[in-house]
C-alpha positions in Angstrom: 85.9 109.9 86.6 84.2 111.0 89.7 83.8 114.7 90.6 86.6 116.2 92.6 86.0 116.6 96.2 86.9 119.7 98.2 88.3 120.3 101.6 85.0 120.3 103.6 84.2 118.5 106.8 85.4 114.9 106.5 88.2 115.8 104.2 90.9 114.4 106.4 89.0 111.2 106.9 88.6 110.9 103.1 92.4 111.0 102.8 92.9 108.5 105.5 90.4 106.1 103.8 92.3 106.3 100.6 95.4 105.5 102.6 93.9 102.4 104.1 93.5 100.9 100.6 97.3 100.7 100.5 97.6 99.0 103.8 97.2 95.4 102.9 99.6 93.4 105.1 101.9 96.3 105.7 102.6 97.4 109.2 101.5 101.0 110.1 105.1 102.0 110.6 106.0 100.7 107.1 103.2 102.4 105.0 103.1 105.6 107.0 105.9 107.3 105.0 104.3 106.1 101.7 101.1 107.6 102.5 102.5 110.9 103.9 104.7 111.1 100.8 101.7 110.8 98.5 99.8 113.4 100.4 102.7 115.9 100.1 103.2 115.0 96.4 99.5 115.6 95.7 99.4 118.8 97.7 102.4 120.5 95.9 101.1 119.3 92.6 97.7 120.7 93.0 99.3 124.2 94.0 101.6 124.0 91.0 98.9 123.1 88.6 96.7 126.0 89.9 99.5 128.5 89.4 100.5 126.8 86.0 96.9 127.3 84.7 96.9 130.9 85.8 100.1 131.7 84.0 98.9 130.0 80.8 95.8 132.1 81.0 98.0 135.2 81.3 99.6 134.3 77.9 103.0 135.7 78.7 104.8 132.4 78.4 106.0 132.2 82.0 104.3 129.0 82.9 107.7 127.1 83.0 109.6 129.9 84.7 110.5 128.6 88.2 110.7 132.1 89.7 107.1 132.7 89.1 106.3 129.8 91.5 109.1 130.5 94.1 108.1 134.0 94.5 104.7 132.8 95.9 106.2 130.0 97.9 105.1 127.3 95.5 107.4 124.3 94.7 108.2 124.0 91.0 107.1 120.6 89.8 108.9 119.6 86.5 107.3 117.8 83.6 107.3 114.0 84.3 106.7 114.6 88.0 103.3 116.3 87.8 100.3 114.5 89.3 98.5 114.3 86.0 101.3 112.3 84.5 101.5 110.1 87.5 97.7 109.4 87.5 98.1 108.5 83.7 100.4 105.6 84.7 98.6 104.6 88.0 97.8 101.1 86.7 101.1 100.2 85.0 103.7 97.9 86.5 106.1 100.6 86.9 104.0 103.0 88.9 106.2 102.7 91.9 109.4 103.7 89.9 107.4 106.5 88.3 106.6 108.0 91.8 110.2 107.5 93.0 111.4 109.3 89.9 109.0 112.1 90.5 110.2 112.6 94.0 113.9 112.7 92.7 113.0 115.3 90.0 111.1 117.4 92.5 114.1 117.4 94.9 116.4 118.3 92.1 114.5 121.4 91.1 113.8 122.4 94.8 117.1 122.3 96.8 115.0 122.9 100.0 113.6 119.3 99.7 116.9 117.6 99.0 117.0 114.1 100.5 113.6 114.7 102.4 111.1 113.1 100.2 110.4 109.3 100.3 111.7 107.2 97.4 110.6 103.7 98.4 107.6 103.2 96.2 109.2 100.7 93.8 110.1 98.2 96.5 108.8 94.7 95.8 106.7 94.3 99.0 104.5 97.4 98.1 101.5 96.0 96.1 101.6 98.0 92.9 97.9 97.3 92.2 96.9 98.9 95.5 99.3 101.7 95.0 97.6 102.4 91.7 94.2 102.3 93.4 95.4 105.0 95.9 96.7 107.2 93.2 93.2 107.0 91.6 91.6 108.0 94.8 94.1 110.9 95.4 93.4 112.1 91.9 89.7 112.8 92.7 90.6 114.8 95.9 91.5 118.5 95.5 93.7 119.8 98.2 93.4 123.6 97.5 89.8 124.4 96.9 88.9 126.1 100.2 90.8 127.7 103.0 94.4 128.2 103.5 96.4 125.7 101.6 98.9 125.3 104.5 96.1 124.6 106.9 94.8 121.9 104.5 98.0 120.2 104.4 98.7 120.6 108.1 95.4 119.3 109.2 95.6 116.4 106.9 99.0 115.4 108.2 97.9 115.9 111.7 94.8 113.6 111.2 96.8 110.8 109.4 99.6 111.0 112.0 97.1 110.6 114.9 95.6 107.6 113.1 99.0 106.1 112.5 99.8 106.7 116.2 96.6 105.0 117.3 97.4 101.9 115.2 100.9 101.8 116.4 100.1 102.0 120.1 103.0 103.1 122.3 105.4 103.6 119.4 103.1 106.1 117.9 104.1 108.6 120.5 107.5 108.9 118.9 106.3 111.0 116.0 103.2 112.6 117.0 102.0 115.1 119.7 98.1 115.1 120.2 96.7 118.5 119.4 95.2 118.7 123.0 98.7 118.4 124.5 100.1 121.1 122.1 97.2 123.5 123.0 97.6 122.9 126.7 101.5 123.6 126.5 100.7 126.8 124.5 98.2 128.0 127.1 100.6 127.3 129.9 103.4 129.2 128.1 101.1 132.0 127.0 103.4 133.3 124.2 102.2 136.5 122.7 104.0 136.4 119.3 106.3 134.3 117.2 106.3 130.5 116.9 106.2 127.5 119.2 108.5 124.7 117.7 107.4 121.1 118.2 109.9 118.6 116.7 107.2 115.9 116.8 104.7 118.0 114.7 103.9 116.8 111.2 107.0 117.6 109.1 108.7 119.1 112.1 107.1 122.4 111.5 106.7 125.2 114.0 103.3 126.1 115.2 102.3 129.6 113.8 100.8 131.8 116.5 98.1 134.4 116.1 97.1 137.2 118.6 96.4 140.8 119.0 98.9 143.0 120.9 97.5 142.1 124.3 96.1 138.7 123.7 97.9 135.2 124.3 98.6 133.4 121.2 96.7 130.4 119.9 98.3 127.6 117.8 97.4 127.2 114.2 98.9 124.5 112.0 
């Protein structure tokens, strides 16, 4: 297995290249949710596994205690839905169903995610061989090695959404606001604290703002 890559320069492009393996004959609007779903699944799995290993090393037997994860803002990933288990079944005919079941299990253990995660990986038109190849590529990408984990997820979503928008043409504007437009709007508004909400931002998350007491805020993702 190849060495795991970290979130250095080109990280987002690496994720996008992995996504393109899945493209095949699918329209960008069709495979967008599949790719973004896999990105999110890999991200929460990496965060969970990092905390899980820490708890095992502590030796107190709390590695399956959900509160240990929730207290740090980490989604609990139940057995059977963890990326290592998905990766082990990447090249089986049922890989699509395995991922769908993982999404359902994660939603069940994390009410905040109820009815949010995509569960369309088992559909016949999605090439399971290509899907297995993408799982392999994602397995070799570590999403929590450097920087803020939320920044990594945010910038990965932003990059991939911008690429989807570019491929979809006019329709792409329905789900993506270019970062240059966001920054311009924030500079015009000049907020000094709090959040700026953009419903077209990846995952419909608000922009977090940072500034000193007398400085205008700047968006971070």
